[in-house]
TINUDO-809228 format. One record per residue: x, y, z of N, C-alpha, C in turn; residue in three letters. Coordinates in nm, 4 decimals, always signed. Example, Ala and Ser with C-alpha at 12.3 -4.5 7.8 and 13.67 -1.06 7.14 Angstrom:
<kollums>
+----------+----------+----------+----------+----------+----------+----------+----------+----------+--------+
:      n.u :      n.v :      n.w :     ca.u :     ca.v :     ca.w :      c.u :      c.v :      c.w : zadren :
+----------+----------+----------+----------+----------+----------+----------+----------+----------+--------+
:  +1.3190 :  -0.5690 :  +0.7800 :  +1.2300 :  -0.4500 :  +0.7800 :  +1.3200 :  -0.3300 :  +0.7800 :    ala :
:  +1.2850 :  -0.2250 :  +0.7080 :  +1.3670 :  -0.1060 :  +0.7140 :  +1.2900 :  +0.0030 :  +0.7870 :    ser :
+----------+----------+----------+----------+----------+----------+----------+----------+----------+--------+
</kollums>
This chain:
<kollums>
+----------+----------+----------+----------+----------+----------+----------+----------+----------+--------+
:      n.u :      n.v :      n.w :     ca.u :     ca.v :     ca.w :      c.u :      c.v :      c.w : zadren :
+----------+----------+----------+----------+----------+----------+----------+----------+----------+--------+
: +13.2887 :  +6.1738 : +15.3417 : +13.2629 :  +6.2752 : +15.2189 : +13.3422 :  +6.1282 : +15.0875 :    met :
: +13.2785 :  +6.1702 : +14.9895 : +13.2788 :  +6.0461 : +14.9114 : +13.4788 :  +6.1100 : +14.8603 :    lys :
: +13.4801 :  +6.0038 : +14.7770 : +13.6431 :  +5.9952 : +14.7275 : +13.6128 :  +6.0932 : +14.6077 :    pro :
: +13.7324 :  +6.1305 : +14.5423 : +13.7159 :  +6.2279 : +14.4861 : +13.6640 :  +6.1957 : +14.3028 :    ile :
: +13.6901 :  +6.0238 : +14.3077 : +13.6548 :  +6.0273 : +14.1659 : +13.4878 :  +5.9980 : +14.1564 :    asn :
: +13.4035 :  +5.9930 : +14.2403 : +13.2610 :  +5.9259 : +14.2536 : +13.2431 :  +6.0445 : +14.2576 :    glu :
: +13.2521 :  +6.1854 : +14.3419 : +13.2516 :  +6.3072 : +14.3116 : +13.1922 :  +6.3278 : +14.1827 :    val :
: +13.3342 :  +6.3452 : +14.0729 : +13.3501 :  +6.3679 : +13.9427 : +13.2422 :  +6.3207 : +13.8533 :    leu :
: +13.2537 :  +6.2030 : +13.8785 : +13.1628 :  +6.1249 : +13.8141 : +12.9533 :  +6.1848 : +13.8250 :    lys :
: +12.9949 :  +6.1697 : +13.9480 : +12.8410 :  +6.2228 : +13.9650 : +12.8051 :  +6.3866 : +13.9522 :    glu :
: +12.8812 :  +6.4765 : +13.9810 : +12.8890 :  +6.6266 : +13.9296 : +12.9035 :  +6.6386 : +13.7801 :    ile :
: +12.9372 :  +6.5451 : +13.7167 : +12.9469 :  +6.5103 : +13.6032 : +12.8161 :  +6.4928 : +13.5492 :    arg :
: +12.7213 :  +6.3854 : +13.5808 : +12.6172 :  +6.3355 : +13.5630 : +12.4922 :  +6.4502 : +13.5716 :    lys :
: +12.5169 :  +6.4944 : +13.6974 : +12.4111 :  +6.5888 : +13.7651 : +12.3803 :  +6.7024 : +13.6807 :    lys :
: +12.5219 :  +6.7454 : +13.6172 : +12.5146 :  +6.8731 : +13.5249 : +12.4976 :  +6.8629 : +13.3512 :    asn :
: +12.4903 :  +6.7045 : +13.3473 : +12.4210 :  +6.6851 : +13.2287 : +12.5332 :  +6.6818 : +13.0934 :    gly :
: +12.7006 :  +6.6471 : +13.1732 : +12.7890 :  +6.6623 : +13.0609 : +12.7937 :  +6.5261 : +13.0758 :    tyr :
: +12.9315 :  +6.5400 : +12.9328 : +12.9508 :  +6.3830 : +12.8921 : +13.1276 :  +6.3976 : +12.9437 :    lys :
: +13.2259 :  +6.2460 : +12.9225 : +13.3201 :  +6.2777 : +13.0151 : +13.3808 :  +6.3231 : +12.8786 :    gln :
: +13.3676 :  +6.3078 : +12.7512 : +13.4170 :  +6.4207 : +12.6352 : +13.4337 :  +6.5512 : +12.6876 :    arg :
: +13.3459 :  +6.6367 : +12.7711 : +13.3624 :  +6.7610 : +12.7845 : +13.4555 :  +6.8093 : +12.8856 :    glu :
: +13.4301 :  +6.7169 : +12.9842 : +13.5472 :  +6.7038 : +13.1328 : +13.6829 :  +6.7011 : +13.0795 :    leu :
: +13.7286 :  +6.6071 : +12.9823 : +13.8433 :  +6.5645 : +12.9151 : +13.9179 :  +6.6798 : +12.8298 :    ala :
: +13.7725 :  +6.7442 : +12.7758 : +13.8348 :  +6.9139 : +12.7031 : +13.8630 :  +6.9764 : +12.7627 :    asp :
: +13.8066 :  +6.9788 : +12.8767 : +13.8395 :  +7.0948 : +12.9440 : +14.0124 :  +7.0330 : +13.0457 :    val :
: +14.0616 :  +6.9736 : +13.0960 : +14.1711 :  +6.9387 : +13.1444 : +14.2693 :  +6.8732 : +13.0337 :    leu :
: +14.2157 :  +6.8577 : +12.8738 : +14.2720 :  +6.8701 : +12.7858 : +14.3733 :  +6.6570 : +12.7856 :    val :
: +14.2585 :  +6.6329 : +12.8508 : +14.2807 :  +6.4840 : +12.7821 : +14.2325 :  +6.4048 : +12.6768 :    leu :
: +14.2621 :  +6.2873 : +12.6891 : +14.1309 :  +6.2230 : +12.5727 : +14.0470 :  +6.1392 : +12.7008 :    asp :
: +13.9432 :  +6.1226 : +12.6230 : +13.8013 :  +6.0224 : +12.6812 : +13.8694 :  +5.8953 : +12.7772 :    val :
: +13.9487 :  +5.8466 : +12.7557 : +14.0171 :  +5.7400 : +12.8067 : +14.0762 :  +5.7703 : +12.9554 :    thr :
: +14.1886 :  +5.8806 : +12.9468 : +14.2460 :  +5.9406 : +13.0674 : +14.1780 :  +6.0352 : +13.1678 :    ser :
: +14.0287 :  +6.0403 : +13.0794 : +13.9251 :  +6.0717 : +13.1633 : +13.8305 :  +5.9759 : +13.2272 :    tyr :
: +13.8078 :  +5.9347 : +13.1565 : +13.7167 :  +5.8040 : +13.2369 : +13.8012 :  +5.7120 : +13.3520 :    gly :
: +13.9259 :  +5.7276 : +13.2885 : +14.0182 :  +5.6338 : +13.4167 : +14.0376 :  +5.7377 : +13.5706 :    lys :
: +14.0050 :  +5.8461 : +13.5318 : +14.0578 :  +5.9316 : +13.6411 : +13.8559 :  +5.8988 : +13.7469 :    lys :
: +13.7669 :  +5.8621 : +13.6511 : +13.6547 :  +5.8647 : +13.6949 : +13.6157 :  +5.7430 : +13.7791 :    glu :
: +13.6702 :  +5.6768 : +13.7110 : +13.6744 :  +5.5172 : +13.8178 : +13.7708 :  +5.5022 : +13.9038 :    leu :
: +13.8569 :  +5.5685 : +13.9782 : +14.0098 :  +5.6081 : +13.9995 : +14.0985 :  +5.5420 : +14.0200 :    gly :
: +14.1144 :  +5.4540 : +13.8724 : +14.2145 :  +5.3948 : +13.8240 : +14.3792 :  +5.5338 : +13.8066 :    gln :
: +14.3712 :  +5.6212 : +13.8458 : +14.4478 :  +5.7120 : +13.8454 : +14.3820 :  +5.8689 : +13.8917 :    thr :
: +14.5294 :  +5.9094 : +13.9476 : +14.4954 :  +6.0069 : +14.0447 : +14.4655 :  +6.1317 : +13.9307 :    asp :
: +14.4363 :  +6.2484 : +13.9989 : +14.4157 :  +6.3951 : +13.9546 : +14.4761 :  +6.4960 : +14.0219 :    ile :
: +14.5504 :  +6.5757 : +13.9650 : +14.6364 :  +6.6856 : +14.0239 : +14.5523 :  +6.7930 : +14.0344 :    thr :
: +14.6119 :  +6.8634 : +14.1730 : +14.5770 :  +7.0011 : +14.2087 : +14.5113 :  +7.0912 : +14.1208 :    leu :
: +14.6274 :  +7.0952 : +13.9832 : +14.5504 :  +7.1732 : +13.8557 : +14.4735 :  +7.1326 : +13.7980 :    arg :
: +14.4472 :  +7.0371 : +13.8396 : +14.2662 :  +6.8900 : +13.7317 : +14.1811 :  +6.9735 : +13.8081 :    gln :
: +14.2169 :  +6.9340 : +13.9416 : +14.0693 :  +7.0021 : +14.0286 : +14.0284 :  +7.1294 : +14.0046 :    leu :
: +14.1521 :  +7.2262 : +14.0169 : +14.1014 :  +7.3676 : +13.9733 : +14.0476 :  +7.3708 : +13.8797 :    glu :
: +14.0903 :  +7.3506 : +13.7325 : +14.0346 :  +7.3525 : +13.5694 : +13.8778 :  +7.3034 : +13.6164 :    ser :
: +13.8523 :  +7.1713 : +13.6536 : +13.7134 :  +7.1248 : +13.7329 : +13.6404 :  +7.2521 : +13.7586 :    ile :
: +13.6936 :  +7.2486 : +13.8772 : +13.6102 :  +7.3806 : +13.9668 : +13.5590 :  +7.4709 : +13.9079 :    ala :
: +13.6624 :  +7.5195 : +13.8157 : +13.6172 :  +7.6927 : +13.7555 : +13.5342 :  +7.6420 : +13.6832 :    asn :
: +13.5561 :  +7.5548 : +13.6061 : +13.4516 :  +7.4591 : +13.4857 : +13.2740 :  +7.4819 : +13.5371 :    phe :
: +13.3065 :  +7.4317 : +13.6794 : +13.1322 :  +7.4453 : +13.7844 : +13.1236 :  +7.5838 : +13.8014 :    tyr :
: +13.2255 :  +7.6800 : +13.8103 : +13.1545 :  +7.7875 : +13.8661 : +13.2195 :  +7.7394 : +14.0475 :    lys :
: +13.2686 :  +7.6839 : +14.0862 : +13.2695 :  +7.6210 : +14.2432 : +13.4129 :  +7.6369 : +14.2786 :    ile :
: +13.4502 :  +7.6438 : +14.3977 : +13.6093 :  +7.6906 : +14.4388 : +13.6293 :  +7.4520 : +14.4535 :    thr :
: +13.7678 :  +7.5054 : +14.5089 : +13.8654 :  +7.3490 : +14.4628 : +13.7341 :  +7.3196 : +14.6220 :    val :
: +13.7417 :  +7.3594 : +14.6840 : +13.7142 :  +7.3132 : +14.8659 : +13.5602 :  +7.2597 : +14.8742 :    leu :
: +13.4337 :  +7.3749 : +14.7844 : +13.3249 :  +7.2990 : +14.7703 : +13.3715 :  +7.1437 : +14.7079 :    glu :
: +13.4077 :  +7.1871 : +14.5547 : +13.4297 :  +7.0738 : +14.4844 : +13.4717 :  +6.9221 : +14.5508 :    leu :
: +13.5416 :  +6.9008 : +14.6559 : +13.6324 :  +6.8272 : +14.7408 : +13.4777 :  +6.7796 : +14.8282 :    leu :
: +13.4224 :  +6.8825 : +14.9167 : +13.3213 :  +6.8399 : +14.9800 : +13.2099 :  +6.7892 : +14.9499 :    ala :
: +13.1679 :  +6.8295 : +14.8350 : +13.0571 :  +6.7976 : +14.7073 : +13.0134 :  +6.6716 : +14.8013 :    tyr :
: +12.9113 :  +6.6729 : +14.7885 : +12.7452 :  +6.6991 : +14.7553 : +12.6938 :  +6.8045 : +14.9139 :    pro :
: +12.8091 :  +6.8353 : +15.0090 : +12.7898 :  +6.8883 : +15.1515 : +12.8536 :  +7.0048 : +15.1485 :    ser :
: +12.7371 :  +7.1042 : +15.2132 : +12.7937 :  +7.2402 : +15.2124 : +12.9384 :  +7.2361 : +15.2972 :    pro :
: +12.9379 :  +7.3729 : +15.2095 : +13.1035 :  +7.3791 : +15.3155 : +13.1157 :  +7.4874 : +15.3952 :    val :
: +13.1514 :  +7.4625 : +15.5207 : +13.1310 :  +7.5661 : +15.6565 : +13.2516 :  +7.5740 : +15.7054 :    ile :
: +13.2582 :  +7.7069 : +15.7289 : +13.4446 :  +7.7747 : +15.7066 : +13.3827 :  +7.9033 : +15.8271 :    val :
: +13.4899 :  +7.9194 : +15.9580 : +13.4646 :  +7.9977 : +16.0693 : +13.3130 :  +7.9567 : +16.0720 :    asn :
: +13.2549 :  +7.8573 : +16.1009 : +13.0725 :  +7.8626 : +16.1697 : +13.0232 :  +7.9483 : +16.0285 :    asn :
: +13.0522 :  +7.9496 : +15.9072 : +12.9480 :  +8.0580 : +15.8061 : +12.9591 :  +7.9568 : +15.6827 :    glu :
: +12.9029 :  +7.9474 : +15.6472 : +12.8063 :  +7.9252 : +15.4908 : +12.9301 :  +7.9801 : +15.4199 :    leu :
: +12.9463 :  +7.8364 : +15.3362 : +13.0292 :  +7.9521 : +15.2233 : +13.0078 :  +7.9550 : +15.1370 :    leu :
: +12.9484 :  +8.1013 : +15.0507 : +12.8731 :  +8.1081 : +14.9473 : +12.9513 :  +8.1107 : +14.8265 :    gln :
: +12.9078 :  +8.0484 : +14.7127 : +12.9848 :  +8.0497 : +14.5784 : +12.9575 :  +8.2022 : +14.5286 :    pro :
: +13.1111 :  +8.2005 : +14.4449 : +13.0764 :  +8.3657 : +14.4215 : +12.9855 :  +8.3788 : +14.3038 :    lys :
: +12.9388 :  +8.4507 : +14.2156 : +12.8608 :  +8.4519 : +14.1173 : +12.9177 :  +8.5528 : +14.0568 :    ile :
: +12.9455 :  +8.5627 : +13.9086 : +13.0308 :  +8.6648 : +13.8472 : +12.9181 :  +8.7091 : +13.7293 :    arg :
: +12.8576 :  +8.8189 : +13.7093 : +12.7526 :  +8.8506 : +13.5777 : +12.8416 :  +8.9263 : +13.4788 :    ile :
: +12.8618 :  +8.9102 : +13.4221 : +12.9075 :  +8.9816 : +13.3055 : +12.7724 :  +9.0683 : +13.2235 :    ser :
: +12.7918 :  +9.1783 : +13.1838 : +12.7006 :  +9.2754 : +13.1096 : +12.7507 :  +9.3650 : +13.0563 :    val :
: +12.7140 :  +9.3579 : +12.9173 : +12.7125 :  +9.3992 : +12.7760 : +12.6613 :  +9.5252 : +12.7811 :    asp :
: +12.6875 :  +9.6679 : +12.8115 : +12.5856 :  +9.7847 : +12.8008 : +12.6507 :  +9.8641 : +12.6558 :    val :
: +12.5275 :  +9.9079 : +12.6749 : +12.6358 :  +9.9955 : +12.5315 : +12.6841 : +10.1419 : +12.5780 :    gly :
: +12.5970 : +10.2314 : +12.7193 : +12.6681 : +10.3262 : +12.7547 : +12.6912 : +10.2918 : +12.8954 :    ser :
: +12.8188 : +10.4280 : +12.9703 : +12.8538 : +10.4537 : +13.0374 : +12.7345 : +10.4432 : +13.1409 :    arg :
: +12.6365 : +10.5682 : +13.1145 : +12.5149 : +10.5410 : +13.2059 : +12.4502 : +10.4225 : +13.2183 :    asn :
: +12.3951 : +10.3834 : +13.0757 : +12.3280 : +10.2469 : +13.1289 : +12.4307 : +10.1663 : +13.2134 :    gln :
: +12.5492 : +10.1304 : +13.1808 : +12.6765 : +10.0486 : +13.3036 : +12.5756 : +10.0826 : +13.4508 :    ser :
: +12.5855 : +10.2130 : +13.5058 : +12.6212 : +10.2694 : +13.6292 : +12.4494 : +10.2250 : +13.6826 :    glu :
: +12.3796 : +10.1975 : +13.6095 : +12.2121 : +10.1777 : +13.5949 : +12.2219 : +10.0056 : +13.6608 :    lys :
: +12.3154 :  +9.9641 : +13.5977 : +12.2598 :  +9.8303 : +13.5994 : +12.3946 :  +9.8349 : +13.7456 :    val :
: +12.4974 :  +9.8567 : +13.7646 : +12.5353 :  +9.8706 : +13.9090 : +12.4660 :  +9.9029 : +14.0242 :    val :
: +12.3996 :  +9.9889 : +13.9938 : +12.2902 : +10.0437 : +14.1021 : +12.1547 :  +9.9545 : +14.1243 :    gln :
: +12.1273 :  +9.8397 : +14.0383 : +12.0667 :  +9.7925 : +14.1137 : +12.1726 :  +9.6476 : +14.1722 :    val :
: +12.2376 :  +9.5796 : +14.0730 : +12.2940 :  +9.4878 : +14.1647 : +12.3540 :  +9.5208 : +14.3051 :    leu :
: +12.3520 :  +9.6643 : +14.2886 : +12.3915 :  +9.7342 : +14.4862 : +12.3069 :  +9.6881 : +14.5617 :    lys :
: +12.1646 :  +9.7232 : +14.5416 : +12.0260 :  +9.6337 : +14.6212 : +12.0457 :  +9.5389 : +14.6809 :    lys :
: +12.1274 :  +9.4679 : +14.5662 : +12.0686 :  +9.3108 : +14.6366 : +12.1770 :  +9.3146 : +14.7442 :    ile :
: +12.1185 :  +9.2277 : +14.8351 : +12.2123 :  +9.2001 : +14.9527 : +12.3486 :  +9.1149 : +14.9064 :    glu :
: +12.4557 :  +9.2171 : +15.0107 : +12.5446 :  +9.0906 : +15.0337 : +12.6433 :  +9.0799 : +14.8694 :    asp :
: +12.5994 :  +9.1561 : +14.7923 : +12.6477 :  +9.1323 : +14.6746 : +12.7420 :  +9.2340 : +14.6697 :    ile :
: +12.8451 :  +9.2088 : +14.6223 : +12.9734 :  +9.3195 : +14.5594 : +12.9869 :  +9.2958 : +14.4490 :    asn :
: +12.9772 :  +9.4270 : +14.3569 : +12.9862 :  +9.4533 : +14.2203 : +13.1308 :  +9.5288 : +14.2128 :    val :
: +13.2010 :  +9.4565 : +14.0619 : +13.3073 :  +9.4996 : +14.0293 : +13.3060 :  +9.5266 : +13.9118 :    glu :
: +13.3307 :  +9.5914 : +13.8401 : +13.3662 :  +9.6806 : +13.7359 : +13.4726 :  +9.6433 : +13.6703 :    ile :
: +13.4894 :  +9.5230 : +13.5732 : +13.5728 :  +9.5103 : +13.4974 : +13.6137 :  +9.6091 : +13.3765 :    leu :
: +13.6956 :  +9.6704 : +13.3412 : +13.7252 :  +9.7505 : +13.2228 : +13.7712 :  +9.6762 : +13.0983 :    lys :
: +13.7295 :  +9.7268 : +12.9877 : +13.7657 :  +9.6354 : +12.8486 : +13.8623 :  +9.6861 : +12.8158 :    lys :
+----------+----------+----------+----------+----------+----------+----------+----------+----------+--------+
</kollums>
């Protein structure tokens, strides 16, 4: 397992982000964020949660990166959230029907 500062730098570069963008996520100046990537300052759990949410992964996946995460002998599958804005309830129900046909997908209808 890589040190978290190396993970932060590697995942940021792999996804094409600049330090400024991650600093904004953590509400830090670029210098403070850069020190986290260099391992000169610690990162809090709350900051890890913010970064994981930014990349749409779990904290566990972030800490294990780039290795897959196995829990109870099963590969942990990342959650995917799809937001669909449709004009009518009928269209909304059709979208849900299509999504439910995809194997192992859970559909949650969010009310506005």
